[in-house]
N, CA, C and O atoms as CSV, one atom per row, in Angstrom:
chain,resi,resn,atom,element,x,y,z
A,1,MET,N,N,101.223,96.479,171.350
A,1,MET,CA,C,100.147,97.062,170.938
A,1,MET,C,C,100.590,97.899,169.495
A,1,MET,O,O,99.989,97.889,168.421
A,2,LYS,N,N,101.624,98.493,169.791
A,2,LYS,CA,C,102.275,99.177,168.555
A,2,LYS,C,C,102.755,98.222,167.528
A,2,LYS,O,O,102.359,98.526,166.403
A,3,SER,N,N,103.439,97.232,167.578
A,3,SER,CA,C,103.889,96.139,166.807
A,3,SER,C,C,102.589,95.251,166.197
A,3,SER,O,O,102.688,94.367,165.346
A,4,LEU,N,N,101.518,95.645,166.757
A,4,LEU,CA,C,100.662,94.545,166.036
A,4,LEU,C,C,99.650,95.394,164.896
A,4,LEU,O,O,99.185,94.840,163.900
A,5,LEU,N,N,99.380,97.024,165.296
A,5,LEU,CA,C,98.940,97.964,164.558
A,5,LEU,C,C,99.924,97.747,163.487
A,5,LEU,O,O,99.437,97.812,162.358
A,6,GLN,N,N,101.223,97.498,163.556
A,6,GLN,CA,C,102.272,97.775,162.263
A,6,GLN,C,C,101.998,96.540,161.408
A,6,GLN,O,O,102.017,96.487,160.179
A,7,ILE,N,N,101.722,95.490,162.330
A,7,ILE,CA,C,101.663,94.500,161.650
A,7,ILE,C,C,100.061,94.344,160.561
A,7,ILE,O,O,99.829,94.154,159.367
A,8,THR,N,N,99.613,94.462,161.258
A,8,THR,CA,C,97.771,94.932,161.067
A,8,THR,C,C,97.627,96.105,159.327
A,8,THR,O,O,97.046,95.981,158.249
A,9,LEU,N,N,98.358,96.948,159.844
A,9,LEU,CA,C,98.532,97.965,158.578
A,9,LEU,C,C,99.047,97.389,157.505
A,9,LEU,O,O,98.485,97.306,156.413
A,10,ALA,N,N,100.523,96.826,157.890
A,10,ALA,CA,C,101.016,95.970,156.728
A,10,ALA,C,C,100.635,95.256,155.737
A,10,ALA,O,O,101.074,95.132,154.594
A,11,VAL,N,N,99.451,94.628,156.492
A,11,VAL,CA,C,99.055,93.596,155.954
A,11,VAL,C,C,98.060,93.821,155.078
A,11,VAL,O,O,97.786,93.157,154.079
A,12,VAL,N,N,97.423,94.985,155.577
A,12,VAL,CA,C,95.878,95.198,154.796
A,12,VAL,C,C,96.715,96.266,153.452
A,12,VAL,O,O,96.272,96.552,152.340
A,13,CYS,N,N,98.174,96.705,154.159
A,13,CYS,CA,C,98.471,97.748,152.538
A,13,CYS,C,C,99.060,96.520,151.378
A,13,CYS,O,O,98.841,96.715,150.182
A,14,ALA,N,N,99.620,95.585,151.712
A,14,ALA,CA,C,100.077,94.262,151.096
A,14,ALA,C,C,98.409,93.786,150.396
A,14,ALA,O,O,98.597,93.497,149.214
A,15,VAL,N,N,97.342,93.674,150.660
A,15,VAL,CA,C,96.313,93.014,150.260
A,15,VAL,C,C,95.757,94.282,149.371
A,15,VAL,O,O,95.367,93.790,148.312
A,16,ILE,N,N,95.591,95.455,149.356
A,16,ILE,CA,C,95.146,96.372,149.162
A,16,ILE,C,C,95.895,96.217,147.689
A,16,ILE,O,O,95.209,96.060,146.678
A,17,ALA,N,N,97.616,96.281,147.616
A,17,ALA,CA,C,98.291,96.439,146.778
A,17,ALA,C,C,97.787,95.194,145.758
A,17,ALA,O,O,97.287,95.379,144.648
A,18,ILE,N,N,97.997,94.072,146.296
A,18,ILE,CA,C,97.978,93.033,145.558
A,18,ILE,C,C,96.641,92.827,144.796
A,18,ILE,O,O,96.677,92.016,143.870
A,19,THR,N,N,95.501,93.434,145.053
A,19,THR,CA,C,93.907,93.735,144.528
A,19,THR,C,C,94.398,94.985,143.533
A,19,THR,O,O,93.744,94.947,142.491
A,20,PHE,N,N,94.852,95.502,143.544
A,20,PHE,CA,C,94.904,96.922,142.916
A,20,PHE,C,C,95.827,96.617,141.653
A,20,PHE,O,O,95.376,96.993,140.570
A,21,GLY,N,N,97.181,95.922,141.664
A,21,GLY,CA,C,98.091,95.172,141.094
A,21,GLY,C,C,97.612,94.719,140.064
A,21,GLY,O,O,97.654,95.102,138.895
A,22,ALA,N,N,96.749,93.143,140.988
A,22,ALA,CA,C,95.978,92.278,139.883
A,22,ALA,C,C,95.174,92.836,139.073
A,22,ALA,O,O,95.159,92.401,137.922
A,23,ALA,N,N,94.511,93.663,139.343
A,23,ALA,CA,C,93.208,94.489,138.560
A,23,ALA,C,C,93.994,95.295,137.507
A,23,ALA,O,O,93.490,95.242,136.385
A,24,ALA,N,N,95.206,96.086,137.629
A,24,ALA,CA,C,95.799,96.700,136.516
A,24,ALA,C,C,96.448,95.587,135.812
A,24,ALA,O,O,96.232,95.559,134.600
A,25,ALA,N,N,97.111,94.767,136.244
A,25,ALA,CA,C,97.929,93.725,135.102
A,25,ALA,C,C,96.903,93.249,134.311
A,25,ALA,O,O,96.965,93.120,133.089
A,26,ALA,N,N,95.697,92.916,135.211
A,26,ALA,CA,C,94.984,91.956,134.008
A,26,ALA,C,C,94.581,93.133,132.372
A,26,ALA,O,O,94.559,92.773,131.195
A,27,GLU,N,N,94.375,94.239,132.829
A,27,GLU,CA,C,93.918,95.096,131.613
A,27,GLU,C,C,95.136,94.574,130.565
A,27,GLU,O,O,96.211,94.145,130.984
A,28,ILE,N,N,94.848,94.664,129.366
A,28,ILE,CA,C,95.480,94.002,128.238
A,28,ILE,C,C,95.346,95.342,126.913
A,28,ILE,O,O,96.278,95.885,126.320
A,29,GLY,N,N,94.351,95.503,126.809
A,29,GLY,CA,C,93.663,96.916,125.676
A,29,GLY,C,C,92.684,97.262,125.828
A,29,GLY,O,O,92.086,96.734,126.766
A,30,GLN,N,N,91.993,98.264,125.070
A,30,GLN,CA,C,91.088,98.806,124.671
A,30,GLN,C,C,90.339,99.065,123.497
A,30,GLN,O,O,90.915,99.393,122.460
A,31,ILE,N,N,88.855,98.923,123.576
A,31,ILE,CA,C,87.992,99.155,122.484
A,31,ILE,C,C,87.937,100.199,122.110
A,31,ILE,O,O,87.360,101.109,122.706
A,32,LYS,N,N,88.602,100.315,120.900
A,32,LYS,CA,C,88.807,101.857,120.209
A,32,LYS,C,C,87.301,101.944,119.905
A,32,LYS,O,O,86.711,102.659,120.714
A,33,ASN,N,N,86.533,101.406,118.955
A,33,ASN,CA,C,85.750,101.857,118.310
A,33,ASN,C,C,84.622,100.356,117.943
A,33,ASN,O,O,84.998,99.187,117.854
A,34,VAL,N,N,83.269,100.860,117.795
A,34,VAL,CA,C,82.059,99.895,118.002
A,34,VAL,C,C,81.222,99.787,117.398
A,34,VAL,O,O,80.765,100.930,117.381
A,35,ASN,N,N,80.298,98.902,116.532
A,35,ASN,CA,C,79.609,99.412,115.067
A,35,ASN,C,C,78.649,98.270,115.484
A,35,ASN,O,O,79.077,97.119,115.578
A,36,GLY,N,N,77.028,98.656,115.798
A,36,GLY,CA,C,76.361,97.734,115.669
A,36,GLY,C,C,76.511,96.843,117.032
A,36,GLY,O,O,77.243,97.311,117.903
A,37,GLN,N,N,75.942,95.736,117.247
A,37,GLN,CA,C,76.376,95.311,118.408
A,37,GLN,C,C,77.148,94.383,118.755
A,37,GLN,O,O,77.111,93.255,118.264
A,38,VAL,N,N,77.857,94.718,119.555
A,38,VAL,CA,C,79.127,94.185,119.821
A,38,VAL,C,C,78.943,93.622,121.557
A,38,VAL,O,O,78.274,94.520,122.067
A,39,PHE,N,N,79.155,92.856,122.345
A,39,PHE,CA,C,79.526,92.409,123.541
A,39,PHE,C,C,80.428,91.745,124.123
A,39,PHE,O,O,80.823,90.656,123.708
A,40,LEU,N,N,80.937,92.424,125.338
A,40,LEU,CA,C,81.717,91.638,125.968
A,40,LEU,C,C,82.073,90.496,127.435
A,40,LEU,O,O,82.221,90.971,128.561
A,41,THR,N,N,82.148,89.292,127.216
A,41,THR,CA,C,81.967,88.272,128.077
A,41,THR,C,C,82.947,88.600,129.003
A,41,THR,O,O,84.046,88.970,128.589
A,42,ARG,N,N,82.674,88.508,130.429
A,42,ARG,CA,C,84.037,88.447,131.659
A,42,ARG,C,C,83.322,87.813,132.539
A,42,ARG,O,O,82.184,87.969,132.984
A,43,ASN,N,N,84.515,86.766,132.797
A,43,ASN,CA,C,83.551,85.685,134.075
A,43,ASN,C,C,82.161,85.642,133.709
A,43,ASN,O,O,81.370,86.302,134.383
A,44,SER,N,N,81.672,84.829,132.548
A,44,SER,CA,C,80.131,84.575,132.439
A,44,SER,C,C,79.528,85.597,132.332
A,44,SER,O,O,78.523,85.330,131.671
A,45,ALA,N,N,79.543,87.107,132.710
A,45,ALA,CA,C,78.651,88.041,132.464
A,45,ALA,C,C,78.950,88.406,131.326
A,45,ALA,O,O,80.108,88.404,130.908
A,46,GLN,N,N,77.489,88.939,130.362
A,46,GLN,CA,C,77.990,89.877,129.292
A,46,GLN,C,C,77.686,90.795,129.570
A,46,GLN,O,O,77.077,90.812,130.639
A,47,GLN,N,N,77.817,91.734,129.075
A,47,GLN,CA,C,77.295,92.751,128.767
A,47,GLN,C,C,77.685,93.696,127.143
A,47,GLN,O,O,78.358,93.260,126.210
A,48,ALA,N,N,77.087,94.910,127.229
A,48,ALA,CA,C,77.037,95.580,125.530
A,48,ALA,C,C,78.427,96.488,125.475
A,48,ALA,O,O,78.542,97.309,126.385
A,49,ALA,N,N,79.139,96.439,124.820
A,49,ALA,CA,C,80.732,96.731,124.579
A,49,ALA,C,C,80.389,98.021,124.153
A,49,ALA,O,O,79.468,98.297,123.384
A,50,LYS,N,N,81.327,98.952,124.793
A,50,LYS,CA,C,81.575,100.242,124.147
A,50,LYS,C,C,83.027,101.173,124.012
A,50,LYS,O,O,83.877,100.991,124.884
A,51,ALA,N,N,83.229,101.897,123.214
A,51,ALA,CA,C,84.508,102.417,122.482
A,51,ALA,C,C,85.022,102.902,124.082
A,51,ALA,O,O,84.186,103.549,124.712
A,52,GLY,N,N,86.209,102.651,124.691
A,52,GLY,CA,C,86.631,103.003,125.865
A,52,GLY,C,C,86.683,101.942,127.018
A,52,GLY,O,O,87.270,101.997,128.099
A,53,ASP,N,N,86.022,101.114,126.560
A,53,ASP,CA,C,85.815,99.611,127.445
A,53,ASP,C,C,87.427,98.724,127.817
A,53,ASP,O,O,88.207,98.255,126.989
A,54,LEU,N,N,87.506,98.718,128.802
A,54,LEU,CA,C,89.465,97.811,128.966
A,54,LEU,C,C,89.090,96.675,128.541
A,54,LEU,O,O,87.957,96.301,128.843
A,55,VAL,N,N,89.596,96.175,128.060
A,55,VAL,CA,C,89.678,94.722,127.748
A,55,VAL,C,C,90.714,93.481,128.417
A,55,VAL,O,O,91.924,93.493,128.193
A,56,ASP,N,N,90.076,92.464,129.232
A,56,ASP,CA,C,91.327,91.489,130.040
A,56,ASP,C,C,91.287,90.304,129.284
A,56,ASP,O,O,90.473,89.907,128.450
A,57,GLN,N,N,92.573,89.695,129.843
A,57,GLN,CA,C,92.914,88.310,129.051
A,57,GLN,C,C,92.086,87.461,129.467
A,57,GLN,O,O,91.886,87.509,130.681
A,58,SER,N,N,91.282,86.362,128.645
A,58,SER,CA,C,90.411,85.484,128.815
A,58,SER,C,C,88.633,86.510,128.723
A,58,SER,O,O,87.608,86.107,129.273
A,59,ASP,N,N,88.705,87.441,128.138
A,59,ASP,CA,C,87.838,88.042,127.519
A,59,ASP,C,C,87.201,87.915,126.408
A,59,ASP,O,O,87.806,88.241,125.387
A,60,ILE,N,N,85.757,87.388,126.294
A,60,ILE,CA,C,85.588,87.405,124.826
A,60,ILE,C,C,84.216,88.384,124.205
A,60,ILE,O,O,83.227,88.889,124.734
A,61,ILE,N,N,84.609,88.345,123.200
A,61,ILE,CA,C,84.011,89.793,122.271
A,61,ILE,C,C,83.387,89.289,121.362
A,61,ILE,O,O,84.085,88.775,120.489
A,62,THR,N,N,81.892,89.222,121.183
A,62,THR,CA,C,81.054,88.210,120.091
A,62,THR,C,C,79.878,89.461,119.651
A,62,THR,O,O,79.043,90.094,120.297
A,63,THR,N,N,80.282,89.439,118.270
A,63,THR,CA,C,79.244,90.886,117.608
A,63,THR,C,C,78.289,90.182,116.637
A,63,THR,O,O,78.545,89.216,115.918
A,64,GLY,N,N,77.179,90.832,116.754
A,64,GLY,CA,C,76.151,90.357,116.142
A,64,GLY,C,C,76.024,90.526,114.530
A,64,GLY,O,O,77.065,90.779,113.924
A,65,ALA,N,N,74.873,90.408,113.838
A,65,ALA,CA,C,75.289,89.914,112.576
A,65,ALA,C,C,75.400,91.585,111.398
A,65,ALA,O,O,75.499,91.737,110.180
A,66,ASN,N,N,75.323,92.441,112.453
A,66,ASN,CA,C,75.421,94.341,112.186
A,66,ASN,C,C,77.225,94.567,112.600
A,66,ASN,O,O,77.867,95.483,112.085
A,67,GLY,N,N,77.659,93.883,113.284
A,67,GLY,CA,C,78.863,94.527,114.797
A,67,GLY,C,C,79.903,94.196,113.812
A,67,GLY,O,O,80.153,93.477,112.845
A,68,SER,N,N,80.369,95.099,114.573
A,68,SER,CA,C,82.291,94.985,114.366
A,68,SER,C,C,82.902,96.047,115.334
A,68,SER,O,O,82.414,97.090,115.771
A,69,VAL,N,N,84.201,95.423,115.550
A,69,VAL,CA,C,84.713,95.774,116.895
A,69,VAL,C,C,86.083,96.259,116.198
A,69,VAL,O,O,86.326,95.729,115.114
A,70,GLY,N,N,86.944,97.137,116.655
A,70,GLY,CA,C,88.315,97.570,116.799
A,70,GLY,C,C,88.671,97.373,118.247
A,70,GLY,O,O,87.915,97.594,119.193
A,71,ILE,N,N,90.172,96.840,118.329
A,71,ILE,CA,C,90.948,96.951,119.489
A,71,ILE,C,C,91.830,96.780,119.791
A,71,ILE,O,O,92.392,95.688,119.701
A,72,THR,N,N,92.493,98.202,120.463
A,72,THR,CA,C,94.551,97.907,120.609
A,72,THR,C,C,94.614,97.318,122.212
A,72,THR,O,O,94.027,97.419,123.290
A,73,LEU,N,N,95.765,96.630,121.559
A,73,LEU,CA,C,96.387,96.017,122.955
A,73,LEU,C,C,97.397,96.515,122.896
A,73,LEU,O,O,97.953,96.936,121.881
A,74,ILE,N,N,97.931,96.546,124.435
A,74,ILE,CA,C,99.077,97.308,124.930
A,74,ILE,C,C,100.079,96.895,124.216
A,74,ILE,O,O,101.069,97.560,124.519
A,75,ASP,N,N,100.366,95.922,123.208
A,75,ASP,CA,C,102.006,95.942,122.553
A,75,ASP,C,C,101.653,96.448,121.317
A,75,ASP,O,O,102.129,95.993,120.278
A,76,ASN,N,N,100.533,97.719,121.360
A,76,ASN,CA,C,100.128,98.126,119.807
A,76,ASN,C,C,99.510,97.146,118.885
A,76,ASN,O,O,98.951,97.554,117.867
A,77,SER,N,N,99.578,95.672,119.213
A,77,SER,CA,C,98.794,94.524,118.367
A,77,SER,C,C,96.941,95.606,117.817
A,77,SER,O,O,96.191,96.107,118.654
A,78,ARG,N,N,96.817,95.632,116.976
A,78,ARG,CA,C,95.048,96.049,116.498
A,78,ARG,C,C,94.357,94.557,115.920
A,78,ARG,O,O,94.813,93.728,115.132
A,79,LEU,N,N,93.342,94.598,116.510
A,79,LEU,CA,C,92.321,93.222,116.131
A,79,LEU,C,C,90.945,94.501,115.188
A,79,LEU,O,O,90.501,95.638,115.345
A,80,SER,N,N,90.867,93.926,114.723
A,80,SER,CA,C,89.162,94.394,113.808
A,80,SER,C,C,88.729,92.820,113.929
A,80,SER,O,O,89.437,91.828,113.754
A,81,ALA,N,N,87.154,92.913,114.331
A,81,ALA,CA,C,86.369,91.602,114.011
A,81,ALA,C,C,85.309,92.409,113.298
A,81,ALA,O,O,84.959,93.578,113.463
A,82,GLY,N,N,84.807,91.285,112.291
A,82,GLY,CA,C,83.144,91.823,111.863
A,82,GLY,C,C,82.509,90.843,112.182
A,82,GLY,O,O,82.785,89.906,112.932
A,83,PRO,N,N,81.161,91.202,111.269
A,83,PRO,CA,C,80.026,90.518,111.684
A,83,PRO,C,C,79.889,89.332,112.159
A,83,PRO,O,O,80.653,88.499,111.671
A,84,ASN,N,N,79.004,88.890,113.131
A,84,ASN,CA,C,78.932,87.210,113.724
A,84,ASN,C,C,79.981,86.511,114.068
A,84,ASN,O,O,80.076,85.295,113.899
A,85,SER,N,N,81.121,87.477,114.740
A,85,SER,CA,C,82.316,86.990,115.010
A,85,SER,C,C,81.951,86.486,116.821
A,85,SER,O,O,81.011,86.688,117.590
A,86,ARG,N,N,83.147,85.823,116.897
A,86,ARG,CA,C,83.401,85.209,118.103
A,86,ARG,C,C,85.168,85.179,118.703
A,86,ARG,O,O,85.629,84.047,118.853
A,87,ILE,N,N,85.779,85.960,118.915
A,87,ILE,CA,C,86.705,86.118,119.346
A,87,ILE,C,C,87.345,86.241,120.816
A,87,ILE,O,O,87.120,87.370,121.253
A,88,GLU,N,N,88.173,85.333,121.852
A,88,GLU,CA,C,88.261,84.690,123.008
A,88,GLU,C,C,90.240,85.405,122.795
A,88,GLU,O,O,91.081,85.286,121.904
A,89,LEU,N,N,90.211,86.116,124.162
A,89,LEU,CA,C,91.551,86.473,124.050
A,89,LEU,C,C,92.122,85.880,125.259
A,89,LEU,O,O,92.259,86.325,126.399
A,90,LYS,N,N,92.519,84.394,124.541
A,90,LYS,CA,C,92.488,83.616,125.481
A,90,LYS,C,C,94.099,83.906,126.407
A,90,LYS,O,O,93.972,83.790,127.626
A,91,GLN,N,N,95.081,84.148,126.061
A,91,GLN,CA,C,96.329,84.074,127.231
A,91,GLN,C,C,97.201,85.543,126.351
A,91,GLN,O,O,97.301,85.681,125.132
A,92,PHE,N,N,97.751,86.514,127.471
A,92,PHE,CA,C,98.273,87.579,126.868
A,92,PHE,C,C,98.978,88.102,128.418
A,92,PHE,O,O,98.624,88.343,129.572
A,93,ARG,N,N,100.520,88.083,127.348
A,93,ARG,CA,C,101.303,88.770,128.389
A,93,ARG,C,C,102.225,89.495,127.925
A,93,ARG,O,O,102.782,88.977,126.957
A,94,PHE,N,N,102.791,90.941,128.362
A,94,PHE,CA,C,103.691,91.822,127.557
A,94,PHE,C,C,104.391,92.471,129.039
A,94,PHE,O,O,104.136,92.782,130.203
A,95,ASN,N,N,105.352,92.410,128.113
A,95,ASN,CA,C,106.662,93.537,128.946
A,95,ASN,C,C,107.067,95.112,128.373
A,95,ASN,O,O,107.917,95.351,127.516
A,96,PRO,N,N,106.474,95.803,128.873
A,96,PRO,CA,C,106.797,96.869,128.120
A,96,PRO,C,C,107.983,97.612,128.193
A,96,PRO,O,O,108.298,98.630,127.577
A,97,THR,N,N,108.642,96.918,129.089
A,97,THR,CA,C,110.359,97.612,129.314
A,97,THR,C,C,111.199,96.655,128.052
A,97,THR,O,O,112.030,97.017,127.218
A,98,THR,N,N,110.713,95.578,128.266
A,98,THR,CA,C,111.729,94.268,127.439
A,98,THR,C,C,110.701,93.949,125.816
A,98,THR,O,O,111.214,93.278,124.921
A,99,GLN,N,N,109.665,94.370,125.700
A,99,GLN,CA,C,108.531,94.004,124.837
A,99,GLN,C,C,108.628,92.917,124.307
A,99,GLN,O,O,108.397,92.589,123.143
A,100,GLU,N,N,109.053,92.206,125.352
A,100,GLU,CA,C,108.677,90.672,125.481
A,100,GLU,C,C,107.278,90.375,125.603
A,100,GLU,O,O,106.488,91.170,126.111
A,101,GLY,N,N,106.937,89.200,125.131
A,101,GLY,CA,C,105.937,88.523,125.684
A,101,GLY,C,C,104.757,87.502,124.706
A,101,GLY,O,O,105.252,86.941,123.729
A,102,GLU,N,N,103.377,87.297,124.951
A,102,GLU,CA,C,103.321,86.251,124.384
A,102,GLU,C,C,101.696,86.334,124.066
A,102,GLU,O,O,101.050,86.632,125.070
A,103,SER,N,N,101.005,86.156,123.014
A,103,SER,CA,C,99.450,86.018,123.221
A,103,SER,C,C,98.961,84.770,122.274
A,103,SER,O,O,99.661,84.186,121.447
A,104,VAL,N,N,97.655,84.518,122.583
A,104,VAL,CA,C,97.383,83.965,121.675
A,104,VAL,C,C,95.688,84.188,121.908
A,104,VAL,O,O,95.054,84.224,122.963
A,105,THR,N,N,95.287,84.305,120.683
A,105,THR,CA,C,94.055,84.608,120.658
A,105,THR,C,C,92.709,84.039,119.643
A,105,THR,O,O,92.554,84.347,118.461
A,106,GLU,N,N,92.062,83.390,120.228
A,106,GLU,CA,C,90.838,82.215,119.376
A,106,GLU,C,C,89.949,82.422,118.764
A,106,GLU,O,O,88.881,82.527,119.367
A,107,VAL,N,N,89.961,82.539,117.659
A,107,VAL,CA,C,88.752,82.557,116.824
A,107,VAL,C,C,87.881,81.826,116.768
A,107,VAL,O,O,88.323,80.723,116.445
A,108,ARG,N,N,86.623,81.808,116.934
A,108,ARG,CA,C,85.418,80.538,117.020
A,108,ARG,C,C,84.898,80.635,115.843
A,108,ARG,O,O,84.984,79.741,115.001
A,109,ARG,N,N,84.372,81.612,115.690
A,109,ARG,CA,C,83.607,82.016,114.318
A,109,ARG,C,C,84.024,83.442,113.786
A,109,ARG,O,O,84.863,84.119,114.380
A,110,GLY,N,N,83.495,83.792,112.824
A,110,GLY,CA,C,83.486,85.133,112.083
A,110,GLY,C,C,84.775,85.349,111.402
A,110,GLY,O,O,85.281,84.406,110.793
A,111,THR,N,N,85.450,86.683,111.451
A,111,THR,CA,C,86.771,87.382,110.788
A,111,THR,C,C,87.051,88.544,111.846
A,111,THR,O,O,86.359,89.301,112.528
A,112,LEU,N,N,88.545,88.284,111.621
A,112,LEU,CA,C,89.609,88.665,112.299
A,112,LEU,C,C,90.557,89.128,111.388
A,112,LEU,O,O,90.924,88.561,110.359
A,113,ALA,N,N,90.977,90.340,111.897
A,113,ALA,CA,C,92.157,91.242,111.239
A,113,ALA,C,C,93.097,91.410,111.830
A,113,ALA,O,O,92.910,91.530,113.041
A,114,ILE,N,N,94.284,91.490,111.425
A,114,ILE,CA,C,95.387,91.983,112.970
A,114,ILE,C,C,96.209,92.593,112.228
A,114,ILE,O,O,96.462,92.351,111.047
A,115,VAL,N,N,96.754,93.597,113.062
A,115,VAL,CA,C,98.279,94.251,112.387
A,115,VAL,C,C,98.568,94.220,113.619
A,115,VAL,O,O,98.045,94.837,114.547
A,116,SER,N,N,99.737,93.211,113.624
A,116,SER,CA,C,100.453,92.656,115.156
A,116,SER,C,C,101.753,94.000,115.610
A,116,SER,O,O,102.410,94.829,114.981
A,117,GLY,N,N,101.658,93.739,116.516
A,117,GLY,CA,C,102.106,94.764,117.848
A,117,GLY,C,C,103.670,94.344,117.750
A,117,GLY,O,O,104.329,94.021,116.762
A,118,GLN,N,N,104.079,94.473,119.270
A,118,GLN,CA,C,106.003,94.863,119.704
A,118,GLN,C,C,105.895,93.017,119.837
A,118,GLN,O,O,106.865,92.337,119.502
A,119,ILE,N,N,104.612,92.374,120.359
A,119,ILE,CA,C,104.892,91.102,120.808
A,119,ILE,C,C,105.742,90.237,119.304
A,119,ILE,O,O,106.889,89.812,119.166
A,120,ALA,N,N,104.462,90.261,118.316
A,120,ALA,CA,C,104.876,89.278,117.110
A,120,ALA,C,C,106.574,89.980,116.411
A,120,ALA,O,O,107.424,89.236,115.922
A,121,LYS,N,N,106.720,91.310,116.513
A,121,LYS,CA,C,107.916,91.783,116.076
A,121,LYS,C,C,109.535,91.447,116.792
A,121,LYS,O,O,110.660,91.402,116.295
A,122,ARG,N,N,108.928,91.214,118.420
A,122,ARG,CA,C,109.961,90.870,119.119
A,122,ARG,C,C,110.077,89.431,118.816
A,122,ARG,O,O,111.282,89.190,118.736
A,123,SER,N,N,109.264,88.175,118.573
A,123,SER,CA,C,109.488,87.258,118.944
A,123,SER,C,C,108.704,86.377,117.797
A,123,SER,O,O,107.536,86.270,118.169
A,124,PRO,N,N,108.862,85.861,116.832
A,124,PRO,CA,C,108.294,85.760,115.444
A,124,PRO,C,C,107.044,84.539,116.164
A,124,PRO,O,O,105.936,84.519,115.628
A,125,ASP,N,N,107.294,83.657,117.264
A,125,ASP,CA,C,106.948,82.278,117.322
A,125,ASP,C,C,106.272,82.934,119.063
A,125,ASP,O,O,106.489,82.266,120.073
A,126,ALA,N,N,105.758,83.807,119.109
A,126,ALA,CA,C,105.145,84.803,120.778
A,126,ALA,C,C,103.625,84.735,120.242
A,126,ALA,O,O,102.825,84.007,120.828
A,127,MET,N,N,103.267,85.433,119.220
A,127,MET,CA,C,101.792,85.650,118.876
A,127,MET,C,C,101.264,84.206,118.073
A,127,MET,O,O,101.565,83.567,117.065
A,128,LYS,N,N,100.532,84.151,118.911
A,128,LYS,CA,C,99.506,82.779,117.847
A,128,LYS,C,C,97.546,83.060,117.823
A,128,LYS,O,O,96.982,83.480,118.833
A,129,VAL,N,N,96.734,82.727,116.463
A,129,VAL,CA,C,95.710,82.526,116.338
A,129,VAL,C,C,95.277,80.621,116.179
A,129,VAL,O,O,95.593,79.666,115.470
A,130,GLN,N,N,94.371,80.931,117.358
A,130,GLN,CA,C,93.378,79.789,116.839
A,130,GLN,C,C,92.582,79.893,116.330
A,130,GLN,O,O,92.061,80.964,116.018
A,131,THR,N,N,92.016,78.234,115.929
A,131,THR,CA,C,90.770,78.499,114.733
A,131,THR,C,C,90.190,76.870,115.330
A,131,THR,O,O,90.988,76.126,115.899
A,132,PRO,N,N,89.040,76.547,115.160
A,132,PRO,CA,C,89.026,75.395,115.573
A,132,PRO,C,C,89.437,74.360,114.780
A,132,PRO,O,O,89.152,73.224,115.158
A,133,THR,N,N,90.333,74.577,113.277
A,133,THR,CA,C,90.766,73.458,113.077
A,133,THR,C,C,92.510,73.916,112.889
A,133,THR,O,O,93.157,73.309,112.036
A,134,THR,N,N,93.180,74.985,113.715
A,134,THR,CA,C,94.231,75.413,113.028
A,134,THR,C,C,95.112,76.140,114.301
A,134,THR,O,O,94.395,76.361,115.278
A,135,ILE,N,N,96.034,76.405,114.406
A,135,ILE,CA,C,96.666,77.191,114.855
A,135,ILE,C,C,97.899,78.397,113.950
A,135,ILE,O,O,98.974,77.988,113.510
A,136,LEU,N,N,97.501,79.670,113.844
A,136,LEU,CA,C,98.380,80.270,112.945
A,136,LEU,C,C,99.513,81.215,113.823
A,136,LEU,O,O,99.045,81.982,114.664
A,137,GLY,N,N,100.646,81.176,113.679
A,137,GLY,CA,C,102.093,81.563,113.964
A,137,GLY,C,C,102.057,83.271,113.133
A,137,GLY,O,O,102.204,83.429,111.921
A,138,VAL,N,N,101.851,84.275,114.035
A,138,VAL,CA,C,102.263,85.560,113.526
A,138,VAL,C,C,103.611,85.891,113.535
A,138,VAL,O,O,104.369,85.768,114.497
A,139,ARG,N,N,104.015,86.514,111.915
A,139,ARG,CA,C,105.353,86.793,111.668
A,139,ARG,C,C,105.506,88.135,111.555
A,139,ARG,O,O,106.350,88.532,110.751
A,140,GLY,N,N,104.668,89.188,112.390
A,140,GLY,CA,C,104.725,90.590,112.362
A,140,GLY,C,C,104.510,90.782,111.248
A,140,GLY,O,O,105.312,90.882,110.319
A,141,THR,N,N,103.267,90.860,111.251
A,141,THR,CA,C,102.447,91.199,109.966
A,141,THR,C,C,101.873,91.746,109.736
A,141,THR,O,O,102.125,92.817,110.289
A,142,THR,N,N,100.515,91.845,108.780
A,142,THR,CA,C,99.171,92.465,108.540
A,142,THR,C,C,98.149,91.087,108.120
A,142,THR,O,O,98.129,90.851,106.912
A,143,PHE,N,N,97.455,90.327,108.847
A,143,PHE,CA,C,96.841,89.347,107.680
A,143,PHE,C,C,95.401,89.065,108.538
A,143,PHE,O,O,95.394,89.651,109.621
A,144,ALA,N,N,94.347,88.379,108.284
A,144,ALA,CA,C,93.106,88.473,108.350
A,144,ALA,C,C,92.645,87.107,108.278
A,144,ALA,O,O,93.116,86.371,107.411
A,145,VAL,N,N,91.631,86.614,109.225
A,145,VAL,CA,C,91.262,85.160,109.300
A,145,VAL,C,C,89.584,85.262,109.150
A,145,VAL,O,O,88.862,86.171,109.559
A,146,LYS,N,N,89.219,84.103,108.469
A,146,LYS,CA,C,87.772,83.523,108.368
A,146,LYS,C,C,87.578,82.212,109.073
A,146,LYS,O,O,88.430,81.352,108.850
A,147,VAL,N,N,86.404,81.866,110.044
A,147,VAL,CA,C,85.896,80.610,110.471
A,147,VAL,C,C,84.882,80.894,110.263
A,147,VAL,O,O,84.253,81.780,110.843
A,148,GLU,N,N,84.306,79.836,108.926
A,148,GLU,CA,C,82.897,79.630,108.573
A,148,GLU,C,C,82.321,78.816,110.404
A,148,GLU,O,O,83.019,78.299,111.276
A,149,GLU,N,N,80.884,79.036,110.345
A,149,GLU,CA,C,80.135,78.292,111.067
A,149,GLU,C,C,79.808,76.609,110.881
A,149,GLU,O,O,79.056,76.036,111.669
């Protein structure tokens, strides 16, 4: 009986660790500022975005006609989207110990300004921005992208 209780407790602890570990690992940054209409879509559920919201890989940020948003990712990359933008944080992986990782951000419409962080500094080919017509490789710099509808 005692061993069955120990096994059950071990399984419950493992499930909790995996659940909370996966949730913590999914957080890739934070919204720092919001102006006007800004929405965060996660798992097909849209909500109004606000400063302090955490962002996850695969989140979609949409701004309205008067909207803009600033996001800081965990590698210290800074993203700023202007009005009428749709940005998807498609892929993001970063190891703070080794400073290695990769990032793919998709701009479907609007504007996005980026100040690259540790990922691009560590590996010049590891940070990419996709648009409907091209893929840009980030080389550890500051740049802006505009996608017309």
